[in-house]
Structure formats: structure tokens, C-alpha cells
C-alpha positions in Angstrom: 0.0 0.0 0.0 1.4 3.4 -0.9 2.4 5.5 2.1 -0.2 8.2 1.5 -3.0 5.7 1.3 -1.8 4.2 4.6 -1.7 7.7 6.2 -5.5 8.0 5.3 -6.1 5.0 7.5 -4.3 6.4 10.5 -5.1 8.6 13.4 -2.4 11.2 14.2 -1.7 12.6 17.6 1.0 15.1 18.6 2.7 15.8 21.9 5.8 17.2 23.5 8.9 15.0 23.7 12.4 15.3 25.0 15.2 15.6 22.5 16.9 18.3 20.4 15.6 21.8 20.6 16.6 22.9 24.1 14.3 25.5 25.5 12.0 25.4 22.5 11.3 21.7 22.9 8.8 22.1 25.7 6.8 24.7 23.8 6.1 22.9 20.6 4.4 19.6 20.0 6.7 17.9 17.6 6.4 14.2 18.6 4.0 12.5 16.2 2.2 9.2 16.9 0.4 7.4 14.1 -2.2 4.7 14.9 -3.4 2.4 12.1 -7.2 2.3 12.8 -7.9 -1.1 11.2 -5.2 -3.0 13.1 -4.5 -0.8 16.2 -0.8 -0.9 15.5 1.0 2.4 16.2 4.4 4.1 15.8 5.8 7.4 16.9 8.8 9.7 16.2 10.0 12.7 18.1 13.7 12.9 17.6 13.5 15.9 15.2 12.4 19.5 15.8 10.3 19.4 12.7 6.8 17.9 13.0 6.9 17.0 9.3 10.1 15.1 9.6 8.8 13.2 12.6 5.6 12.4 10.7 7.6 10.8 7.9 9.7 8.9 10.3 6.6 7.7 12.3 5.0 6.6 9.0 8.1 4.6 8.0 8.2 3.0 11.5 4.5 2.2 11.2 5.0 0.5 7.8 7.8 -1.6 9.4 5.5 -2.6 12.4 2.7 -3.5 9.9 5.2 -5.5 7.9 6.1 -7.6 10.9 2.7 -8.0 12.5 0.2 -8.2 9.6 0.2 -11.2 7.2 -1.5 -11.6 3.8 -1.5 -14.5 1.5 0.7 -13.9 -1.6 0.0 -15.3 -5.0 3.2 -14.5 -6.8 6.2 -12.3 -6.2 5.3 -8.6 -6.8 6.8 -6.4 -9.4 8.6 -4.5 -6.6 10.1 -7.8 -5.4 11.3 -8.7 -8.9 13.0 -5.3 -9.4 14.7 -5.6 -6.0 15.8 -9.3 -6.4 18.1 -9.9 -9.3 20.1 -13.1 -9.8 19.2 -14.3 -6.4 20.4 -11.2 -4.6 17.9 -9.0 -2.7 19.0 -5.4 -2.9 17.2 -3.0 -0.6 18.7 -0.7 2.1 16.8 -0.9 5.4 16.4 2.9 5.3 14.9 2.9 1.8 11.2 3.6 1.3 10.7 0.2 -0.4 12.2 -1.8 2.6 8.9 -2.2 4.6 7.1 -3.6 1.5 10.0 -5.9 0.7 10.1 -7.1 4.4 6.3 -7.6 4.4 6.4 -9.7 1.2 9.3 -11.8 2.5 7.5 -12.5 5.8 4.3 -13.3 3.9 6.0 -15.9 1.9 8.0 -17.2 4.9 4.7 -17.6 6.8 3.0 -19.3 3.9 6.0 -21.8 3.7 5.6 -22.6 7.4 8.5 -20.5 8.5 11.1 -22.4 6.4 13.5 -20.1 4.6 14.5 -22.6 1.9 10.9 -23.1 0.7 10.2 -19.4 0.7 13.4 -18.6 -1.1 12.5 -21.0 -3.8 9.1 -19.2 -4.3 10.8 -15.8 -4.3 13.6 -16.8 -6.6 16.4 -16.0 -4.2 18.7 -17.8 -1.9 17.7 -18.7 1.7 20.8 -16.9 3.0 19.7 -13.7 1.1 16.2 -14.0 2.6 17.5 -14.4 6.1 19.9 -11.5 5.6 17.0 -9.3 4.5 14.8 -10.1 7.5 17.8 -9.7 9.8 18.0 -6.0 8.7 15.0 -5.4 11.0 15.6 -7.1 14.3 11.9 -7.2 15.4 11.2 -9.1 12.2 13.8 -11.7 13.0 12.5 -12.0 16.5 8.9 -12.6 15.2 10.2 -15.2 12.7 12.0 -17.1 15.5 9.0 -17.0 17.8 6.9 -18.5 15.0 9.5 -21.1 14.2 9.5 -22.1 17.9 5.8 -22.8 17.8 6.3 -25.4 15.1 9.4 -26.9 16.7 12.0 -25.4 14.4 15.4 -24.1 15.5 15.9 -20.4 15.8 17.8 -18.5 13.2 20.9 -16.5 14.0 
């Protein structure tokens, strides 16, 4: 889902937060918290003095939280995945705007393949080590994957 579409499904709240800005910090509500209404998942950012920068950062964090916690059933690798995965290599910086979508798609396939990286990698036309490496870029995603693997008596990934 495009970020602006996602923003329409969110409730935004603002408050004061500690951080840069010195004496001006306590006078301006720059911390932004976004709550995704359909799922109740939220994310916030308050490390910048600019409310707009904090909104963008909170939206990125919300997309990552949704990528980890919300599953959908994939049919085939998306066009985005195909452009980011060439010759078995997944190329996406964890700070890039595409990363939450790549992470969500990877976790959707991994979940569909019963948390087994080799099976998901085959479906996604990449190597299992590349798939694991991509998920490891966001530590909460790896923790989620290992929790799910434990429920089906599989060893944790490092």
C-alpha cells in the first residue's frame, strides 16, 4: 500500500517530547504518533524538531510494524520484489522507502511456507541466506520469525 493511502487509514496525535531543541522543545508539540485504525498498530517519532520530519519517520516505522505483524496470502512475487531481487540477490537498504514492502512480502512468503527459509526462497527466486539476511536487517522481524519457528518446533535462526 502506498504511504499516502496508509496515512489516510491512520489517526495522528501530537505531543511534546524530549530531544533536540533545548528551551523550544517544551513549547512545541513535535512528537508524532500514528495509529493504524484497522489494526490498532502504532508508531511514533519525536527525535527531530520538525513535525513533518517526525511524521515521515513515524510513517516509516508504522510501515515496518505492519510488515512484521500483519500477514496476507501472496500469489506470486510482486513487481517490486522482482525489481529488487536480481540473480538471487535482494537489494534494498533498510532505510529505503521500499524496505517495509520488501520485508512484508518476504515475511508473507515465509509464513506461507511454514517459516522455512529454503521453501520461501524457492518461491521468491532468491537464496535462503539472502532471505534471512534481508529479514535480519529489521531485528523485530527476525524475533517474530524465531517466535513463530519455535511454535512449530524449528530451530531459531541466528
